[in-house]
TIGU-45399 format. One record per residue (C-alpha): x, y, z. Coordinates in steps of 0.02 Angstrom, whole numbers, plus 32768, in hexadecimal, padded with zeros to 4 digits. Layout:
% TIGU-45399
XYZ ...
END
This chain:
% TIGU-45399
AB882CC961C8 AB792C626129 AAFA2BEE617C AA962C8461B8 AA932CCD6108 AA5F2C2460C2 A9CB2C176138 A9962CCB6119 A99E2CB4605D A9412C0F6064 A8B72C5760D1 A89E2D0E60A0 A7FE2D156107 A85A2CE861A9 A88E2D7C6215 A9442D99623F A92E2D6262F5 A8D32CC562BD A95C2C9F623F A9DD2CAA62CA A9762C376339 A95D2BBF62A7 AA192BB56292 AA2D2B8C634A A9A62B06633F A9FB2ABD62A7 AA952A9E6311 AA4A2A7063BA A9AA2A126397 A9DB29806324 AA53292D63A2 A9C929286425 A94A28EA63A7 A9C328606372 A9CB28246427 A90D2821642C A90627C16387 A981274063C9 A91B27296468 A876271A640C A8BD26A0638C A90B2628640A A87E2636648A A801260A6403 A86F257F63C0 A884252E646B A7D1254164AA A76225456410 A78B24AB63AB A83324D8635D A7EC256562F4 A85325FD62C6 A7F3269762FA A876271562C0 A8CE26C6622B A832269361CD A88126446133 A8CD25BD61A2 A81D257A61BA A80D256060FF A8AB24F660FD A874248C6191 A7C32474614B A807244360A0 A87F23C760EF A7F023796153 A785236C60B7 A80F23176053 A831229B60DF A779227360EE A77422A961A3 A6EE231061FA A6E623C761C7 A6CF2449624E A63F24B4620D A67725496275 A721253F6222 A6D125516177 A65725D761AE A6E2264061FA A717267C614D A66F26C2610F A64A270761BD A6F1276261B7 A6C327AC610F A61727E1614D A665282F61E7 A6DE2893617A A64B28D26114 A5EF290161B5 A685296261F5 A69029BF6150 A5D829EE6161 A5F52A2B6213 A6872A9661D8 A6232AD76144 A58A2B0561AA A5F02B546235 A6472BC861B8 A6E02BC36226 A7942BC261E9 A83F2BA76235 A8502BA362F3 A7952BBC630F A76C2B2362A6 A7F72AC162FA A7AC2AE563A6 A7002AAE636C A73E2A0A6324 A7AB29E863BB A70E29F66425 A6B4297C63B0 A744290163C0 A7412911647E A68428F56486 A69128596419 A71B28106485 A6B728356523 A62427D964D4 A696274464B1 A6D027476565 A620274E65AF A5DF26CB6536 A66E2652655A A66526676616 A5A926466615 A5A425B76597 A654256B65AE A669253964F7 A71324EE651D A6B7245A656A A676243064BC A6ED24866442 A692244363A9 A5E4246E63E8 A56C24FA63BC A5A2256F6447 A65825616413 A625258A6361 A5C82626639A A65F265D6401 A6CF26446369 A66226B462FD A6642741637D A72127356392 A739273162D5 A6CE27CE62C8 A73B2824634A A7D727FD62E4 A78228376244 A76228DC629C A81928E962CD A85928CA621D A7D9293F61CE A80829C3624F A8BB29C86212 A88929CE615B A8002A51616D A83E2AC161F9 A8FC2AAC61FB A9292A73614A A9E22A9B6162 A9F32A1961EC AA33296961CD A9A428EE61D8 A99D28746269 A94627F861F4 A9DB27D16185 AA58278161FB AAA2271C616C AAC127BE610F AB0B280E61AA AB7E277961C2 ABB32784610C ABD6283E6118 AC39282661B9 ACA9279C6177 ACCA27F060CE ACED28986121 AD652847619B ADC027F2610B ADCF289B60B4 AE1728E86152 AE9A285F6158 AEC7287660A1 AF7228C5608E AF5B290D5FDF AEB929025F7C AE13290F5FD5 AD7628CD5F7F ACF1292D5FE0 ACD429E75FFF AD202A1E60A3 AC922A266121 ACCF2A0461D1 AC2B2A456218 ABC329C461BB AC3A293961F1 AC29296F62A6 AB6B2977629B AB5F28CC6248 ABCD288162CE AB6428D06357 AAC62884630D AB1427D76301 AB5327DE63B3 AAAC282463EE AA492798639C AABF271563E5 AAB327656490 A9F527646483 A9F826AA645A AA66268364F0 A9F926E96566 A95B2699651F A9A125EA653A A9C6261365EF A91C26676607 A8BD25D165C0 A91C25586631 A8FA25C466CA A852261566A7 A7F725A5662A A76A260465D5 A795269E663D A83226AC65D1 A7CA2718655C A7D327A065E1 A88927C265B6 A87227F864FF A7D428556533 A83828B765B4 A8BE28E16534 A838291664B8 A7FA2990653C A8AC29D16551 A8BC29E76494 A82D2A646497 A8952AD56509 A9322AD4649B A9652B85646B 
END
């Protein structure tokens, strides 16, 4: 009830039915999206030149380390960061022009994510960038995958702001460990009691890990066709109610 009131107060222009659906999406959608993020991240890392397509700031660390060591810098790794920012801006424009809010906007952006992942799949199957993971085709595939993840993260911020982001796994891990320590404390607890948030953070961590494991198996068995797995889950995400 409190969560429903929070959503209604935060979005006065959202109808009661939409607010109820938004609350359901807040609970059900992030775990599935975290699995997709884990799959996309590891599939890209294994097939596209060890570039993080979901956790973008990791590319900055790797590129800086290569620069300091005097080794070759993967241009796609550097470009992933500005492309991610441009993709976020593009998603904001799509949301702004569509004039949608809440569940309606979530559906639209889920479709955009699905389309981008299908494009990655088709492009990778046709061009087989894994054969030259530091080549031009791999770089193009990276940028499309990065854009798909930018869409996912923007989706949660713009359409379901009450949901825990799938982009901050370090934060989710921190919240999980500290909340567990508080639960084990006999006397004085240091954090506000929020068992629901602990459960959601744990679900996202497990979902991301599960996505990584499935992606590793898919890459070993399917090669570039491994992109079909996150694309299929992205299609399933559109149907979540």
